[in-house]
C-alpha positions as CSV (number, residue, x, y, z in Angstrom):
1,M,-10.1,6.1,9.5
2,I,-10.3,6.4,6.0
3,R,-13.7,7.7,4.6
4,L,-14.4,7.6,0.9
5,S,-17.6,8.8,-0.1
6,G,-19.4,9.2,-3.9
7,V,-15.9,9.0,-5.5
8,N,-15.7,9.2,-9.3
9,H,-13.1,9.6,-11.4
10,F,-12.2,9.7,-15.2
11,I,-9.3,9.8,-17.1
12,G,-10.4,11.5,-20.5
13,G,-13.5,10.6,-21.4
14,T,-13.4,7.3,-19.6
15,Q,-14.9,6.4,-15.9
16,I,-12.1,4.4,-14.0
17,L,-14.0,4.7,-10.5
18,H,-17.8,4.4,-10.2
19,D,-19.5,5.7,-7.1
20,I,-16.8,4.8,-4.7
21,S,-18.2,4.8,-1.1
22,L,-16.6,2.8,2.1
23,E,-14.7,3.2,5.3
24,L,-11.9,1.7,6.3
25,P,-11.4,1.5,10.0
26,K,-7.9,2.4,11.9
27,G,-5.3,-0.6,12.4
28,G,-4.5,-3.5,10.6
29,I,-4.4,-4.0,6.7
30,T,-6.9,-3.7,4.0
31,A,-5.9,-5.6,0.7
32,L,-7.3,-4.1,-2.5
33,I,-7.5,-6.5,-5.2
34,G,-8.7,-7.2,-8.7
35,P,-8.2,-7.6,-12.1
36,N,-6.0,-5.5,-14.1
37,G,-7.7,-2.0,-14.7
38,A,-10.0,-2.5,-11.9
39,G,-9.1,1.3,-10.7
40,K,-6.9,-0.4,-7.6
41,S,-4.2,2.1,-8.1
42,T,-6.0,4.9,-9.4
43,L,-7.9,4.9,-5.8
44,L,-4.6,4.2,-3.6
45,S,-3.3,7.5,-5.3
46,L,-6.8,9.8,-4.6
47,I,-6.4,8.8,-1.1
48,A,-2.9,10.0,-1.0
49,R,-3.6,13.0,-2.9
50,L,-0.8,11.9,-5.9
51,T,-4.3,12.2,-8.0
52,P,-6.4,15.2,-7.7
53,L,-9.7,14.5,-6.7
54,K,-12.3,15.9,-8.8
55,Q,-15.6,14.2,-7.4
56,G,-16.7,13.1,-4.1
57,E,-14.7,13.4,-0.8
58,I,-12.1,11.4,1.0
59,T,-11.2,12.0,4.7
60,V,-7.8,10.7,6.7
61,D,-9.0,10.8,10.0
62,T,-9.7,14.6,10.5
63,L,-8.1,15.6,7.4
64,K,-10.2,15.9,4.1
65,I,-8.1,15.5,1.2
66,G,-8.1,18.3,-1.5
67,A,-8.7,20.8,1.7
68,C,-5.8,20.2,3.9
69,A,-2.1,21.0,3.1
70,D,0.3,18.5,2.0
71,R,2.7,18.8,4.8
72,D,-0.3,17.9,7.2
73,L,-0.9,15.0,5.4
74,A,2.3,13.9,5.1
75,K,2.6,13.7,8.5
76,V,-0.3,11.0,8.8
77,L,-0.2,9.2,5.5
78,A,3.1,7.7,3.7
79,I,2.6,6.0,0.3
80,M,4.9,3.8,-2.2
81,A,3.5,4.1,-5.6
82,Q,3.6,1.8,-8.5
83,S,5.9,4.1,-10.2
84,T,9.5,4.1,-8.5
85,H,11.7,5.9,-10.8
86,V,14.3,8.0,-8.7
87,S,18.2,8.9,-9.6
88,A,20.2,5.3,-10.1
89,R,23.1,7.1,-8.4
90,L,21.1,7.5,-5.1
91,R,22.0,5.4,-2.3
92,V,19.7,3.3,-0.5
93,R,20.2,5.3,2.7
94,E,19.3,8.6,0.8
95,L,16.4,7.2,-0.3
96,V,15.3,6.1,2.9
97,S,16.1,9.4,4.3
98,F,13.5,11.3,2.1
99,G,10.7,9.7,4.2
100,R,11.9,12.2,7.0
101,Y,11.5,15.4,5.2
102,P,7.8,16.1,5.8
103,W,9.0,16.5,9.3
104,H,12.6,18.5,9.2
105,R,12.1,20.5,6.1
106,G,15.9,20.3,5.0
107,R,17.2,20.1,8.6
108,P,17.6,16.8,9.8
109,T,18.1,16.0,13.7
110,A,19.5,12.8,15.4
111,A,16.3,11.9,16.2
112,D,16.0,11.8,11.9
113,D,19.0,9.6,11.5
114,A,17.9,7.6,14.7
115,L,14.6,6.6,12.7
116,I,16.3,6.3,9.2
117,E,18.9,4.1,10.8
118,A,15.8,1.7,12.2
119,A,14.1,1.8,9.0
120,L,16.9,0.2,7.5
121,A,17.3,-2.5,9.8
122,R,13.8,-3.3,10.2
123,F,13.8,-4.1,6.4
124,E,17.5,-5.5,6.7
125,L,19.1,-3.1,4.4
126,L,21.7,-1.9,6.7
127,E,24.3,-3.7,5.3
128,I,23.6,-1.9,1.5
129,G,22.7,1.2,3.1
130,D,25.6,3.0,1.2
131,R,25.6,1.6,-2.1
132,F,24.2,3.0,-5.1
133,L,20.2,1.7,-6.0
134,D,21.7,0.5,-9.4
135,E,24.1,-1.7,-7.3
136,V,21.3,-3.7,-5.4
137,S,18.9,-6.2,-6.4
138,G,15.8,-5.4,-7.9
139,G,14.2,-6.7,-4.5
140,Q,16.7,-5.1,-2.2
141,R,15.4,-2.0,-4.2
142,Q,12.0,-2.9,-3.7
143,R,12.4,-3.0,0.1
144,A,14.1,0.3,0.2
145,F,11.0,2.2,-1.2
146,V,8.9,0.4,1.4
147,A,12.1,1.7,3.9
148,M,11.4,5.0,2.7
149,A,7.4,5.1,3.5
150,F,7.9,3.5,6.8
151,A,10.5,5.9,7.9
152,Q,8.1,8.8,7.4
153,D,6.2,7.1,10.6
154,T,2.4,8.3,10.0
155,D,0.0,5.9,11.1
156,Y,-1.5,5.0,7.8
157,L,1.0,3.5,5.3
158,L,-0.2,2.8,1.6
159,L,1.6,0.5,-0.7
160,D,0.8,0.0,-4.3
161,E,1.8,-3.5,-5.2
162,P,5.2,-3.5,-3.1
163,L,5.6,-7.5,-4.0
164,N,7.3,-6.3,-7.4
165,N,10.5,-7.6,-8.1
166,L,10.1,-9.8,-5.0
167,D,10.6,-13.7,-5.1
168,I,8.6,-15.9,-3.0
169,A,11.4,-15.5,-0.1
170,G,11.2,-11.6,-0.2
171,A,7.4,-11.7,-0.6
172,R,6.9,-13.6,2.1
173,G,9.3,-11.8,4.6
174,L,7.7,-8.4,3.3
175,M,4.1,-9.5,4.4
176,R,5.1,-10.8,7.5
177,L,7.0,-7.4,8.3
178,L,3.5,-5.6,7.6
179,R,1.7,-7.8,9.7
180,E,4.1,-7.2,12.7
181,M,3.5,-3.5,12.0
182,A,0.1,-3.4,11.9
183,D,-0.3,-6.1,15.0
184,N,2.5,-4.5,17.1
185,D,3.1,-0.8,16.1
186,G,-0.4,0.1,15.1
187,K,0.0,0.9,11.9
188,T,-2.8,1.2,9.6
189,I,-1.7,-0.5,6.1
190,L,-3.7,-0.3,2.8
191,I,-2.3,-2.3,0.2
192,V,-2.5,-3.2,-3.8
193,L,-1.8,-6.8,-4.6
194,H,-1.9,-8.7,-7.4
195,D,-1.7,-12.4,-5.9
196,I,-5.1,-13.3,-3.9
197,N,-3.4,-15.5,-1.9
198,Y,-1.4,-12.8,0.2
199,A,-4.0,-11.2,0.5
200,A,-6.5,-14.0,2.0
201,A,-3.0,-15.3,4.1
202,F,-2.4,-12.0,5.6
203,A,-5.0,-9.3,5.3
204,D,-7.6,-8.6,7.9
205,R,-10.2,-7.2,5.1
206,I,-10.2,-7.5,1.4
207,V,-11.7,-4.9,-1.1
208,A,-12.3,-6.5,-4.4
209,L,-13.0,-4.0,-7.2
210,K,-14.1,-4.8,-10.9
211,Q,-14.1,-2.3,-13.5
212,G,-14.0,0.7,-10.9
213,R,-16.9,-0.8,-8.5
214,I,-16.6,-2.6,-5.4
215,A,-17.6,-6.3,-6.2
216,A,-16.5,-7.4,-2.4
217,L,-16.0,-6.2,0.8
218,G,-14.9,-8.1,4.2
219,T,-12.8,-10.3,5.6
220,P,-10.8,-12.7,3.7
221,A,-13.1,-15.8,4.4
222,E,-16.0,-13.8,3.6
223,V,-14.9,-12.4,0.2
224,V,-12.5,-15.1,-1.0
225,S,-15.1,-17.3,-3.0
226,N,-15.8,-19.2,-6.0
227,S,-18.4,-16.6,-7.2
228,L,-15.9,-13.7,-6.4
229,L,-13.2,-15.6,-8.7
230,R,-15.8,-16.5,-11.7
231,D,-17.7,-13.2,-11.2
232,V,-14.5,-10.8,-10.8
233,F,-11.3,-12.8,-12.1
234,G,-13.3,-15.0,-14.7
235,T,-11.7,-18.1,-13.4
236,D,-13.2,-21.4,-11.8
237,A,-10.1,-22.3,-9.8
238,E,-10.8,-24.3,-6.7
239,I,-10.8,-22.8,-3.2
240,S,-9.3,-24.9,-0.1
241,H,-8.7,-23.8,3.3
242,I,-5.4,-23.4,5.1
243,D,-6.0,-22.4,9.3
244,G,-9.3,-21.2,8.7
245,R,-8.3,-19.0,5.6
246,P,-9.2,-19.4,1.9
247,F,-6.4,-20.2,-0.8
248,V,-6.6,-20.6,-4.5
249,M,-5.2,-23.8,-5.9
250,V,-3.5,-22.7,-9.4
């Protein structure tokens, strides 16, 4: 379980997050949604310890963020950050292999190699494993970063806008794969999404943020409503329902 209590965050003199307190149960997919500047990526970065936590408390299972060792957290939680700048002369297989470093610390074993190959296969990257990152498409590159996080083999997987650079087929395919990982592999996935319909279609629960505050929390059916669209996103779009799940009409 991920627990947050009284989390505040400031950048300069501007408060980005306001007293965030919530519990995210283990298992399934939780989607963080909200307009630009709502604090979604900041919240994810605090949980992953990419940004130092200064006010409040965050725990992942028994590990307290800011008190536990980075190596211990890396064996429990993996993250794909929004900024994914690495050397273009890095091969896809080499990038994915970085996910194993918290475990082997520079001395990979046959078991590590097997997990890397399994991640490449799962994300349909085997055929391009030896290509350099600047030789593959944006969608393939994005999948490689998610595969790197998956190869880390942690219970928790944090993804910051992984659908960037993916066309509709790629986005649907990745979300279906994440759904499979949650259902069949027991992964707990926390994902930042801009498209509310992907959140409604694939997530078990949604956390909606507005101006650094929790605006709504619950299942897609509970959260995605006309009032949410109006009060959080500032739109009067209509909502339909498909197989019991809400769908925002364009």
